[in-house]
C-alpha positions in Angstrom: 96.3 -35.1 -24.5 92.7 -34.4 -25.1 89.8 -36.5 -23.9 86.2 -35.8 -24.8 83.4 -37.2 -22.7 79.7 -36.3 -22.9 78.5 -39.1 -20.7 79.0 -37.8 -17.2 78.7 -34.2 -15.9 80.8 -34.6 -12.7 84.0 -36.1 -14.1 86.8 -35.3 -11.6 90.3 -35.7 -12.9 92.0 -34.5 -9.7 90.9 -34.4 -6.1 90.2 -30.9 -4.7 93.5 -29.7 -3.2 93.8 -29.1 0.6 94.5 -25.5 1.7 97.8 -26.6 3.2 98.8 -28.2 -0.1 100.7 -25.4 -1.7 101.7 -27.2 -4.8 103.4 -25.1 -7.5 102.1 -25.5 -11.0 104.1 -27.9 -13.0 104.3 -26.3 -16.5 105.3 -29.7 -18.0 102.3 -31.5 -16.6 99.8 -32.6 -19.3 96.8 -30.5 -19.9 93.7 -32.7 -19.7 90.5 -31.5 -21.3 86.9 -32.9 -21.2 83.7 -31.5 -22.7 80.4 -32.6 -24.2 81.6 -31.3 -27.6 85.0 -30.5 -29.0 86.3 -29.2 -32.3 89.9 -28.8 -33.4 91.0 -26.4 -36.1 94.4 -27.8 -37.1 95.3 -24.9 -39.3 94.7 -22.3 -36.6 95.7 -24.6 -33.7 92.5 -23.8 -31.8 90.5 -26.2 -29.7 86.9 -25.2 -29.1 85.0 -27.0 -26.3 81.3 -26.6 -25.3 79.2 -28.1 -22.5 80.6 -29.1 -19.1 84.1 -28.2 -20.0 86.9 -29.1 -17.6 90.6 -28.4 -18.1 93.2 -29.6 -15.6 96.9 -29.0 -15.4 98.4 -30.4 -12.3 96.4 -29.1 -9.3 94.6 -26.3 -11.2 91.1 -27.1 -12.6 89.2 -24.8 -14.8 85.4 -25.5 -15.5 83.1 -23.5 -17.8 80.3 -23.8 -20.3 82.5 -22.7 -23.3 86.3 -22.7 -23.7 88.7 -22.0 -26.6 92.3 -22.9 -26.3 94.8 -21.5 -28.8 97.8 -23.9 -28.9 100.0 -21.4 -30.7 99.6 -18.6 -28.2 98.8 -20.7 -25.1 95.7 -18.6 -24.3 92.6 -20.1 -22.8 89.3 -18.1 -23.0 86.4 -19.4 -21.0 82.8 -18.1 -20.5 79.7 -19.2 -18.8 79.7 -20.5 -15.2 83.5 -20.2 -15.0 85.3 -21.6 -11.9 89.0 -22.1 -11.3 90.2 -24.2 -8.4 93.6 -23.2 -7.2 96.3 -25.4 -5.5 95.7 -23.4 -2.3 92.0 -24.5 -2.1 90.5 -21.2 -3.1 87.9 -21.2 -5.9 87.6 -18.3 -8.4 84.3 -17.8 -10.1 83.8 -15.4 -13.0 81.6 -14.4 -15.9 84.5 -14.8 -18.3 88.3 -15.3 -18.2 91.3 -15.1 -20.5 94.2 -17.0 -19.1 97.7 -18.3 -20.0 97.9 -22.0 -20.8 99.2 -22.6 -17.2 96.0 -21.1 -16.0 98.0 -18.8 -13.7 97.7 -15.3 -15.3 95.0 -13.4 -17.1 92.0 -11.1 -17.1 88.9 -11.9 -15.2 85.4 -10.4 -15.7 83.0 -10.2 -12.7 85.2 -12.1 -10.3 84.2 -13.8 -7.0 86.8 -15.6 -4.9 85.9 -18.1 -2.1 88.7 -19.0 0.3 88.9 -22.3 2.3 88.1 -20.4 5.5 84.8 -19.1 3.8 86.1 -15.5 3.5 85.5 -14.0 0.1 86.3 -11.3 -2.5 84.1 -9.9 -5.2 85.0 -7.4 -7.9 83.9 -6.0 -11.2 87.1 -7.3 -12.8 90.6 -8.4 -12.0 94.0 -9.0 -13.5 96.0 -12.0 -12.3 99.8 -12.0 -12.6 102.4 -14.6 -11.6 99.8 -17.0 -10.4 99.9 -15.3 -7.0 98.8 -11.6 -7.3 95.3 -10.5 -8.1 94.6 -6.8 -8.7 90.8 -6.2 -8.4 88.7 -3.1 -9.3 85.6 -1.9 -7.5 85.9 -4.7 -5.0 84.6 -5.9 -1.7 86.1 -8.3 0.9 84.4 -10.0 3.9 85.7 -12.7 6.3 82.0 -13.5 7.1 79.8 -16.2 5.6 76.7 -14.9 3.7 73.8 -14.2 6.1 71.0 -16.7 6.2 68.4 -13.9 5.9 67.0 -12.9 2.5 69.7 -10.2 1.9 72.3 -12.7 0.7 75.1 -10.5 2.0 77.7 -10.9 4.7 77.3 -9.2 8.1 80.0 -6.8 7.3 82.4 -6.1 4.4 85.2 -3.7 3.3 84.7 -1.9 0.0 87.5 -0.4 -2.1 88.1 1.1 -5.5 91.1 -1.3 -5.7 92.1 -4.4 -3.8 95.5 -6.1 -4.4 95.9 -9.6 -3.0 99.5 -10.9 -2.9 99.5 -14.6 -1.9 103.3 -14.8 -1.6 103.6 -11.9 0.8 100.2 -12.9 2.4 99.2 -9.3 2.1 96.0 -7.5 1.0 96.0 -3.8 0.2 92.9 -1.6 -0.1 92.8 1.7 -1.9 90.0 4.2 -1.6 
């Protein structure tokens, strides 16, 4: 089901999930898509959306300036002001992403993750697998909020060549 709306920027299809609401993605849930402009290439099976794009499947919500969705491969590519709200309440921000149609796996460029407790990750890039494991390169983590001074950085942070966040095991590994 596709719905195109250019009338309202803040269209919310689902409420923001609570951090205690660990809903697993329902692969059979409909994919709802809104945007200012949409085109569908029937021959290639590709939907192209531009302007205030929002894609929802169950509790996951992807927002971006531009999105392409290939129905044949199930791949979603998004760029420009990308954010992905997870069922756990964390929000992933990125320059660009390439995700599976369930929005659970993929490659993320210039990733920033904000957790419900205001802790945060940032990395040059990441690979997301299984919807619960994120492998980040050239990354930093901080449990602190950003300082109110002009620096815009947290009071302290841990830097690593690689950070692996496993949500199922509730484990974070730092390398170098």
